[in-house]
C-alpha positions as CSV (number, residue, x, y, z in Angstrom):
1,M,-17.0,41.5,-27.7
2,T,-19.7,39.0,-28.8
3,T,-23.2,40.2,-28.4
4,L,-25.4,38.0,-26.2
5,A,-28.3,36.2,-27.9
6,S,-31.3,38.5,-28.1
7,G,-34.3,37.5,-26.0
8,T,-32.2,36.3,-23.1
9,D,-33.1,38.3,-20.1
10,T,-30.6,39.7,-17.6
11,L,-31.5,37.3,-14.8
12,T,-31.0,34.3,-17.1
13,R,-27.8,35.6,-18.5
14,D,-26.4,36.2,-15.0
15,A,-27.4,32.6,-14.0
16,L,-25.5,31.3,-17.0
17,T,-22.5,33.5,-16.3
18,V,-21.9,32.1,-12.9
19,L,-21.7,28.5,-14.2
20,Q,-18.4,26.9,-15.0
21,P,-19.3,23.6,-16.8
22,G,-17.3,20.9,-18.4
23,F,-18.1,18.9,-21.5
24,T,-17.1,15.8,-23.3
25,G,-15.0,15.6,-26.5
26,T,-12.0,17.4,-28.0
27,T,-14.1,19.9,-29.9
28,A,-16.8,22.2,-28.5
29,P,-20.3,20.7,-28.8
30,D,-23.0,22.8,-30.3
31,W,-24.9,23.2,-27.1
32,L,-21.9,24.7,-25.4
33,L,-21.4,27.3,-28.2
34,R,-25.1,28.2,-27.9
35,R,-24.8,28.8,-24.2
36,L,-21.7,31.0,-24.7
37,G,-23.8,33.1,-27.0
38,E,-26.5,33.3,-24.3
39,G,-24.3,34.4,-21.4
40,L,-22.1,31.5,-20.3
41,A,-18.7,33.0,-19.5
42,S,-16.6,30.1,-18.3
43,V,-15.7,26.6,-19.4
44,G,-13.8,23.9,-17.5
45,L,-11.4,21.5,-19.2
46,F,-10.4,18.0,-18.1
47,G,-8.1,15.3,-19.4
48,R,-10.9,14.0,-21.6
49,N,-10.8,17.2,-23.6
50,I,-7.1,17.2,-24.4
51,A,-5.3,15.2,-27.0
52,S,-2.3,17.5,-27.8
53,P,-1.2,21.1,-27.4
54,G,-2.3,21.9,-31.0
55,Q,-5.7,20.4,-30.5
56,L,-6.2,22.3,-27.2
57,A,-5.2,25.6,-28.9
58,A,-7.7,24.8,-31.7
59,L,-10.4,24.1,-29.1
60,T,-9.9,27.3,-27.1
61,A,-9.9,29.3,-30.4
62,Q,-13.2,27.6,-31.3
63,L,-14.7,28.8,-28.0
64,R,-13.4,32.3,-28.5
65,V,-15.1,32.6,-31.9
66,E,-18.3,32.5,-30.0
67,R,-17.2,34.6,-27.0
68,D,-13.8,36.3,-27.2
69,D,-13.5,36.9,-23.4
70,V,-14.4,33.4,-22.3
71,L,-12.7,32.1,-19.2
72,V,-11.1,28.7,-20.0
73,A,-10.3,26.9,-16.8
74,I,-8.2,23.8,-16.2
75,D,-7.1,21.7,-13.2
76,E,-3.4,21.7,-14.0
77,E,-1.4,21.5,-10.8
78,G,1.6,19.8,-12.4
79,G,2.9,16.8,-10.5
80,D,0.3,14.1,-9.9
81,V,-2.6,16.2,-11.1
82,T,-2.1,17.0,-14.7
83,R,-4.6,17.5,-17.6
84,L,-2.2,18.8,-20.2
85,E,-0.1,15.6,-20.0
86,V,-2.7,13.2,-18.6
87,R,-1.6,10.3,-20.8
88,S,2.2,10.8,-20.4
89,G,2.7,12.3,-16.9
90,S,3.7,15.8,-16.1
91,S,6.8,17.7,-17.2
92,F,6.6,19.6,-14.0
93,P,7.0,18.3,-10.4
94,G,4.1,19.0,-8.1
95,N,3.9,21.1,-4.9
96,H,5.4,18.6,-2.5
97,A,8.6,18.3,-4.6
98,L,8.8,22.1,-4.7
99,G,8.3,22.3,-1.0
100,A,11.0,19.7,-0.4
101,V,13.5,21.9,-2.3
102,D,12.2,25.0,-0.5
103,D,13.5,27.5,-3.1
104,V,10.7,30.1,-3.6
105,E,12.4,31.4,-6.8
106,L,12.4,27.9,-8.2
107,T,8.7,27.5,-7.4
108,H,8.0,30.9,-9.1
109,Q,9.9,29.7,-12.2
110,V,8.1,26.4,-12.4
111,A,4.7,28.1,-12.1
112,H,5.7,30.7,-14.6
113,E,6.8,28.1,-17.2
114,L,3.6,26.1,-16.6
115,G,1.6,29.3,-17.0
116,L,3.3,30.0,-20.3
117,R,2.4,26.6,-21.6
118,L,-1.2,27.0,-20.5
119,A,-1.4,30.5,-22.1
120,S,0.0,29.2,-25.4
121,C,-2.9,26.8,-25.6
122,G,-5.5,29.4,-24.8
123,V,-6.1,28.6,-21.1
124,N,-6.4,31.6,-18.9
125,L,-7.6,30.2,-15.5
126,N,-5.8,27.5,-13.6
127,W,-7.5,25.8,-10.6
128,A,-4.1,25.9,-8.7
129,P,-2.2,26.1,-6.5
130,S,-3.2,23.9,-3.6
131,A,-2.5,26.0,-0.5
132,D,-3.6,23.2,1.9
133,V,-1.2,22.4,4.8
134,N,-1.0,18.6,4.8
135,S,-1.2,18.2,8.5
136,D,-2.9,14.8,8.6
137,P,-0.6,12.1,7.2
138,R,-3.6,9.9,6.5
139,N,-5.0,12.5,4.0
140,P,-6.2,10.5,1.0
141,V,-6.8,13.4,-1.4
142,I,-4.2,16.1,-0.7
143,G,-0.8,14.5,0.1
144,V,1.8,15.5,-2.5
145,R,-0.5,18.1,-3.8
146,S,0.5,20.2,-0.8
147,F,3.7,22.0,-0.4
148,G,4.1,20.3,3.0
149,A,3.0,20.0,6.6
150,D,4.8,23.2,7.6
151,T,2.5,26.2,7.6
152,E,5.1,28.9,6.8
153,L,6.6,26.8,4.1
154,A,3.2,26.3,2.5
155,A,2.5,30.0,2.7
156,R,5.7,31.2,1.0
157,H,5.5,28.7,-1.8
158,T,1.8,29.4,-2.3
159,A,2.6,33.1,-2.8
160,A,5.5,32.3,-5.2
161,Y,3.3,30.0,-7.2
162,V,0.5,32.6,-7.5
163,T,2.9,35.3,-8.7
164,G,4.7,32.9,-11.1
165,L,1.6,31.7,-12.7
166,Q,0.0,35.1,-13.0
167,S,3.2,36.6,-14.4
168,A,2.5,34.4,-17.4
169,G,-1.0,35.9,-17.8
170,V,-2.9,32.9,-16.3
171,A,-5.2,33.6,-13.3
172,A,-4.4,31.5,-10.2
173,C,-7.2,29.9,-8.3
174,T,-5.8,29.1,-4.8
175,K,-7.5,26.1,-3.1
176,H,-9.2,24.5,-1.1
177,F,-10.4,27.3,1.3
178,P,-10.4,27.3,4.3
179,G,-7.9,24.3,4.0
180,H,-8.3,20.6,3.2
181,G,-5.1,19.4,4.7
182,D,-6.3,18.1,8.1
183,T,-8.7,15.5,6.8
184,A,-8.7,11.7,6.5
185,V,-11.7,11.7,4.2
186,D,-11.8,12.5,0.4
187,S,-14.6,15.0,-0.3
188,H,-15.1,13.4,-3.7
189,H,-16.7,10.5,-1.7
190,A,-18.0,12.0,1.5
191,L,-18.0,15.2,3.7
192,P,-14.8,15.6,5.6
193,R,-14.9,17.3,9.0
194,I,-12.1,19.3,10.7
195,D,-12.4,19.4,14.4
196,V,-9.9,22.0,15.5
197,S,-10.2,25.4,17.2
198,A,-10.6,28.6,15.4
199,E,-7.2,29.6,16.7
200,V,-5.5,26.6,15.1
201,L,-7.3,27.3,11.9
202,A,-6.2,30.9,11.9
203,D,-2.6,30.0,12.6
204,R,-2.3,27.0,10.4
205,E,-4.9,26.6,7.6
206,L,-5.5,30.3,6.9
207,T,-1.9,31.4,6.7
208,P,-1.2,30.2,3.2
209,F,-4.5,31.8,2.0
210,R,-3.5,35.1,3.5
211,A,-0.2,34.8,1.6
212,A,-2.1,34.1,-1.6
213,I,-4.4,37.1,-1.2
214,A,-1.4,39.3,-0.5
215,A,0.2,38.0,-3.6
216,G,-2.9,39.0,-5.6
217,T,-4.5,35.6,-6.4
218,R,-7.3,36.3,-8.9
219,A,-9.5,33.4,-7.6
220,V,-10.0,31.2,-4.6
221,M,-11.7,27.8,-4.6
222,S,-13.8,26.7,-1.7
223,A,-13.6,23.3,-0.1
224,H,-16.4,20.8,0.5
225,I,-15.5,20.4,4.2
226,L,-17.3,20.9,7.5
227,V,-15.4,23.1,10.0
228,P,-17.5,23.3,13.1
229,A,-15.4,26.0,14.7
230,L,-16.3,28.3,11.7
231,D,-19.8,27.0,10.9
232,P,-21.3,23.9,12.6
233,D,-24.1,23.5,10.1
234,R,-22.9,23.9,6.6
235,P,-19.7,22.9,4.6
236,A,-17.5,25.8,3.6
237,T,-18.8,25.9,0.0
238,L,-22.3,26.6,1.3
239,S,-21.4,28.7,4.3
240,R,-22.0,32.4,4.3
241,R,-20.0,32.7,7.6
242,I,-16.9,31.2,5.8
243,L,-17.1,32.6,2.3
244,T,-18.6,36.1,3.0
245,G,-17.8,36.6,6.7
246,L,-14.3,35.1,6.8
247,L,-12.9,35.2,3.3
248,R,-14.4,38.5,2.2
249,G,-14.7,40.2,5.5
250,D,-11.9,39.1,7.8
251,L,-9.3,38.3,5.1
252,G,-10.3,41.2,2.8
253,Y,-10.4,39.1,-0.3
254,D,-12.2,40.8,-3.3
255,G,-11.5,38.4,-6.2
256,L,-13.5,35.5,-7.7
257,I,-14.7,32.7,-5.4
258,V,-15.1,29.4,-7.3
259,T,-16.6,26.3,-5.8
260,D,-15.0,22.9,-6.0
261,G,-16.9,20.5,-8.2
262,M,-20.5,20.5,-7.2
263,E,-21.0,16.9,-8.4
264,M,-18.7,15.7,-5.6
265,R,-20.5,13.5,-3.1
266,A,-19.8,15.9,-0.2
267,I,-22.3,18.3,-1.7
268,A,-24.3,16.3,-4.3
269,G,-24.9,13.4,-1.8
270,T,-26.6,15.6,0.8
271,Y,-27.9,18.8,-1.0
272,G,-28.1,17.9,-4.6
273,I,-26.3,20.0,-7.2
274,E,-29.2,22.3,-7.9
275,H,-30.0,23.2,-4.3
276,G,-26.3,23.1,-3.5
277,S,-25.5,25.6,-6.2
278,V,-28.2,28.0,-5.0
279,L,-26.8,27.8,-1.4
280,A,-23.3,28.3,-2.7
281,V,-24.1,31.5,-4.5
282,A,-26.2,32.8,-1.6
283,A,-23.2,32.1,0.7
284,G,-20.9,34.2,-1.5
285,A,-19.5,31.9,-4.2
286,D,-19.3,33.6,-7.6
287,A,-18.7,30.6,-10.0
288,I,-20.2,27.1,-9.8
289,C,-17.7,24.5,-11.0
290,V,-19.5,21.4,-12.4
291,G,-18.4,19.0,-15.0
292,G,-15.9,16.5,-13.6
293,G,-18.6,13.9,-13.9
294,L,-21.6,15.9,-15.2
295,A,-20.9,17.5,-18.6
296,D,-23.9,18.1,-20.7
297,D,-26.4,20.7,-21.7
298,A,-29.2,19.2,-19.4
299,T,-27.0,19.8,-16.3
300,V,-26.3,23.4,-17.3
301,L,-30.0,24.1,-17.9
302,R,-31.0,22.5,-14.6
303,L,-28.5,24.7,-12.7
304,R,-29.4,27.8,-14.7
305,D,-33.1,27.3,-14.0
306,A,-32.5,26.5,-10.3
307,L,-30.7,29.8,-9.9
308,V,-33.4,31.8,-11.7
309,T,-36.2,30.1,-9.8
310,A,-34.4,30.8,-6.5
311,V,-34.2,34.5,-7.3
312,R,-37.9,34.6,-8.3
313,T,-39.0,32.8,-5.1
314,G,-36.8,35.0,-2.9
315,D,-34.4,32.2,-1.8
316,L,-31.5,34.0,-3.6
317,P,-31.2,37.8,-3.6
318,E,-31.0,39.0,-7.2
319,E,-28.3,41.5,-6.3
320,R,-26.1,38.6,-5.0
321,L,-26.5,36.7,-8.3
322,A,-25.7,39.9,-10.2
323,D,-22.6,40.6,-8.0
324,A,-21.4,37.0,-8.7
325,A,-21.8,37.4,-12.4
326,D,-20.0,40.8,-12.3
327,R,-17.0,39.2,-10.6
328,V,-16.9,36.5,-13.3
329,R,-17.0,39.1,-16.0
330,A,-14.3,41.2,-14.2
331,L,-11.9,38.2,-14.2
332,A,-12.8,37.5,-17.9
333,R,-11.8,41.1,-18.7
334,W,-8.5,40.8,-16.9
335,A,-7.7,37.5,-18.6
336,S,-8.6,38.8,-22.0
337,T,-6.4,42.0,-21.7
338,V,-3.5,40.9,-19.5
339,D,0.0,41.1,-21.1
340,R,1.2,37.6,-21.9
341,T,4.6,38.6,-23.2
342,P,7.1,36.4,-21.3
343,A,9.1,38.7,-18.9
344,E,11.9,36.1,-18.7
345,T,12.6,32.6,-19.8
346,T,14.3,30.3,-17.4
347,G,16.1,28.3,-20.0
348,G,16.6,24.6,-20.0
349,D,14.2,22.0,-18.6
350,I,13.1,23.7,-15.4
351,G,10.7,20.8,-14.6
352,L,13.4,18.1,-14.7
353,H,15.8,20.4,-12.9
354,A,13.3,20.9,-10.1
355,A,12.6,17.2,-9.9
356,R,16.3,16.4,-9.6
357,R,16.7,18.9,-6.8
358,A,13.7,17.4,-4.9
359,L,15.1,13.9,-4.6
360,T,16.1,12.6,-1.1
361,V,18.5,9.7,-1.5
362,T,19.3,7.4,1.4
363,V,21.8,4.5,1.2
364,D,21.7,1.7,3.8
365,Q,24.1,2.6,6.6
366,G,25.9,-0.7,6.1
367,L,27.0,0.4,2.7
368,G,28.2,3.9,3.8
369,S,27.6,7.1,1.9
370,R,25.5,7.8,-1.1
371,D,28.7,7.7,-3.2
372,S,29.2,4.1,-2.3
373,F,26.1,3.0,-4.1
374,K,27.0,1.2,-7.3
375,P,24.6,2.2,-10.2
376,L,22.9,-0.6,-12.0
377,T,24.3,-1.7,-15.3
378,E,21.9,-4.6,-15.9
379,P,18.2,-4.2,-16.5
380,P,16.3,-4.7,-13.3
381,Y,12.8,-5.8,-12.4
382,V,10.5,-3.0,-11.3
383,A,7.7,-4.0,-8.9
384,A,5.1,-1.2,-8.8
385,L,3.1,-1.5,-5.6
386,T,0.1,0.4,-6.8
387,P,-2.7,1.9,-4.6
388,V,-6.1,3.0,-5.8
389,A,-5.7,6.5,-7.3
390,N,-7.9,9.3,-5.9
391,I,-10.3,11.0,-8.3
392,A,-8.3,14.2,-8.4
393,V,-5.3,12.4,-9.7
394,G,-7.2,9.8,-11.8
395,D,-6.0,6.4,-12.8
396,E,-5.2,7.2,-16.5
397,T,-2.0,9.1,-15.8
398,P,1.1,6.8,-15.8
399,W,3.5,6.9,-12.9
400,G,6.6,5.1,-11.7
401,V,10.2,4.7,-12.9
402,A,9.9,1.7,-15.3
403,A,9.2,3.8,-18.5
404,E,12.2,6.0,-17.7
405,L,14.5,3.1,-16.8
406,V,13.7,1.3,-20.0
407,Q,15.3,4.2,-21.8
408,L,18.4,4.1,-19.6
409,L,18.6,0.3,-19.1
410,P,17.0,-1.4,-22.1
411,G,15.4,-4.7,-21.1
412,T,14.0,-3.5,-17.8
413,V,10.9,-5.5,-16.9
414,T,8.0,-4.3,-14.8
415,G,5.0,-5.8,-12.9
416,T,2.1,-4.2,-11.1
417,F,0.9,-5.4,-7.7
418,S,-2.0,-4.2,-5.6
419,A,-4.2,-5.4,-2.7
420,A,-7.8,-5.1,-1.7
421,T,-8.5,-3.3,1.5
422,D,-10.7,-6.0,3.0
423,G,-9.2,-6.1,6.5
424,K,-6.5,-8.6,5.6
425,E,-4.0,-6.1,4.2
426,Y,-1.0,-7.6,5.8
427,E,-1.6,-11.0,4.3
428,A,-2.4,-9.4,0.9
429,G,0.9,-7.5,1.1
430,E,2.8,-10.7,1.8
431,N,1.2,-12.3,-1.2
432,A,2.1,-9.3,-3.4
433,G,5.7,-9.4,-2.2
434,R,6.0,-13.2,-2.9
435,A,4.5,-12.7,-6.3
436,A,7.0,-9.9,-7.1
437,L,9.9,-12.1,-5.9
438,Q,8.8,-14.9,-8.2
439,A,8.3,-12.6,-11.2
440,A,11.7,-10.9,-10.7
441,G,13.8,-14.1,-10.7
442,P,17.5,-13.2,-10.5
443,R,17.0,-9.6,-11.6
444,R,17.8,-6.7,-9.1
445,I,14.4,-5.5,-7.7
446,I,13.2,-1.9,-7.6
447,A,10.1,-1.6,-5.5
448,V,8.1,1.5,-6.3
449,V,5.6,2.7,-3.7
450,R,3.2,5.6,-3.2
451,D,2.4,6.7,0.4
452,E,3.7,3.5,2.1
453,H,2.7,4.9,5.4
454,R,-1.0,4.9,4.4
455,H,-1.1,1.4,3.1
456,P,-0.4,-1.5,5.4
457,W,-0.4,-4.0,2.6
458,M,2.4,-2.0,0.8
459,A,4.5,-2.0,4.0
460,S,4.0,-5.7,4.3
461,A,5.0,-6.3,0.6
462,L,8.2,-4.4,1.3
463,D,8.8,-6.5,4.4
464,T,8.6,-9.6,2.3
465,L,10.8,-8.3,-0.5
466,L,13.5,-6.9,1.8
467,A,13.6,-10.1,3.9
468,A,14.4,-12.2,0.9
469,R,16.3,-9.6,-1.2
470,P,17.9,-6.9,1.1
471,D,19.6,-5.4,-2.0
472,T,16.1,-4.2,-3.1
473,I,16.0,-0.5,-4.1
474,V,12.9,1.4,-2.9
475,V,11.5,4.4,-4.6
476,E,8.8,6.3,-2.7
477,M,6.8,8.5,-5.0
478,G,4.2,9.8,-2.5
479,V,4.7,11.6,0.8
480,P,7.8,10.0,2.4
481,R,6.5,9.5,5.9
482,A,7.7,5.9,6.4
483,A,11.3,5.4,7.5
484,P,13.7,4.9,4.5
485,R,14.7,1.3,3.9
486,G,16.3,-0.8,1.2
487,A,19.8,-0.8,-0.1
488,L,18.9,2.5,-1.7
489,H,15.9,4.6,-0.9
490,I,14.8,7.4,-3.2
491,A,12.1,9.8,-2.2
492,T,10.8,11.8,-5.2
493,H,8.1,13.7,-3.4
494,G,5.6,13.1,-6.2
495,A,4.8,10.9,-9.1
496,A,5.2,13.2,-12.1
497,R,7.0,11.8,-15.1
498,V,10.0,14.1,-14.4
499,C,10.2,12.7,-10.8
500,G,10.4,9.2,-12.3
501,R,13.1,10.3,-14.7
502,A,15.1,11.9,-11.9
503,A,15.0,8.7,-9.8
504,A,15.9,6.6,-12.8
505,E,19.0,8.7,-13.4
506,V,20.2,8.0,-9.9
507,I,19.6,4.3,-10.2
508,A,21.5,4.2,-13.5
509,G,24.2,6.4,-12.3
510,L,23.6,9.5,-14.4
């Protein structure tokens, strides 16, 4: 194992060890390599760091020249949240699609195959799965990242995902503890608050985490949410009651606790990342994730120095920092020695197979059964009614059915329509619908939506389209909470590339 740089004292090394920073570029910058030599033990990768599997493998090999047991982490949930395929869309459906199928063996297989792909590129820690129970349909940040709104379903699929991923030699990081599903606020922008009783939390939010712990999840990620029933003063990431008392004590979890991104406004906007990082480690967190928006040496040094200073001033017990660093190193040892020989291969395209199984297809009752739908033979017009993407998903990942339909029905045309949320959403939706009608001309219209139930303008646009063209096909690629409508309604339960492919196959009659 690489020897740490001489002259770096134990306290400073421990402070570096608990940091999990990102960086910019597709090769490792010099500053990052230097910090790995001084004690940094983890690196976080994002879409900006990945151009191809070969490039990613070269990057992780470059990191391991400096430190052979480095933890290389990534936010690869599959489905809507993908970093490996950020520019093309994921080859794997996300949690909501897997929950819709409700076959735990399929979930295990998908997670295993995703883990094999990560491991082949040198990634050994995945910030997944999301164990959140999506109990608030207004949730702007979880949605299809959740297995569903049913607690027991979420629990059994969380466990299957953890075991599948880790059977490929990649550590799972189950998130977002103690549960981010019952929120209508995105913690990237503000601090969500969950006002339910401790009993509801225990029965609903915590059940999937218990299942993950029983399945042996190697890491758990904290949520930047305020849960007054557990701690009325501090968000979970900064709460000793929640991280140490509940997660370590009551639930008996002994693995690594990772924070969600400390640059998110829920923490940075109130506490600042330096003070917030000190409070998080003091509360029981072992690894500080930072780098989604802050990815430079100056940030790493600021956080390192804040932790060292907090120990020296008595604000952070030195033994707590040492314990956190030891847990990071313990996971690094596991990840560097675990057997990555595939136990089994599922064969075929498991991602597309799962996406096909996840489809819910509804034909207008006036037309009879699904079998009565006549597949399209002429290229249609695809009207993509596009909401603002949340930060976790990002707006650089393509979604929809147009790209897949072009392959099956050459000549397919597409247009993108959106609306500002300025209090006049219904009128904006009518305008979007009229614009789509005009652009489509005589072509058959396919309206693609994402969480229609959360966007009044989107529902209004569909009203306008269906009033004029009742033969419009509707494809819902978010959570299908709104009632199915259209001559044909296809719910994909996610916007991964394979979900678009599966829907396109139905439309084209394959």
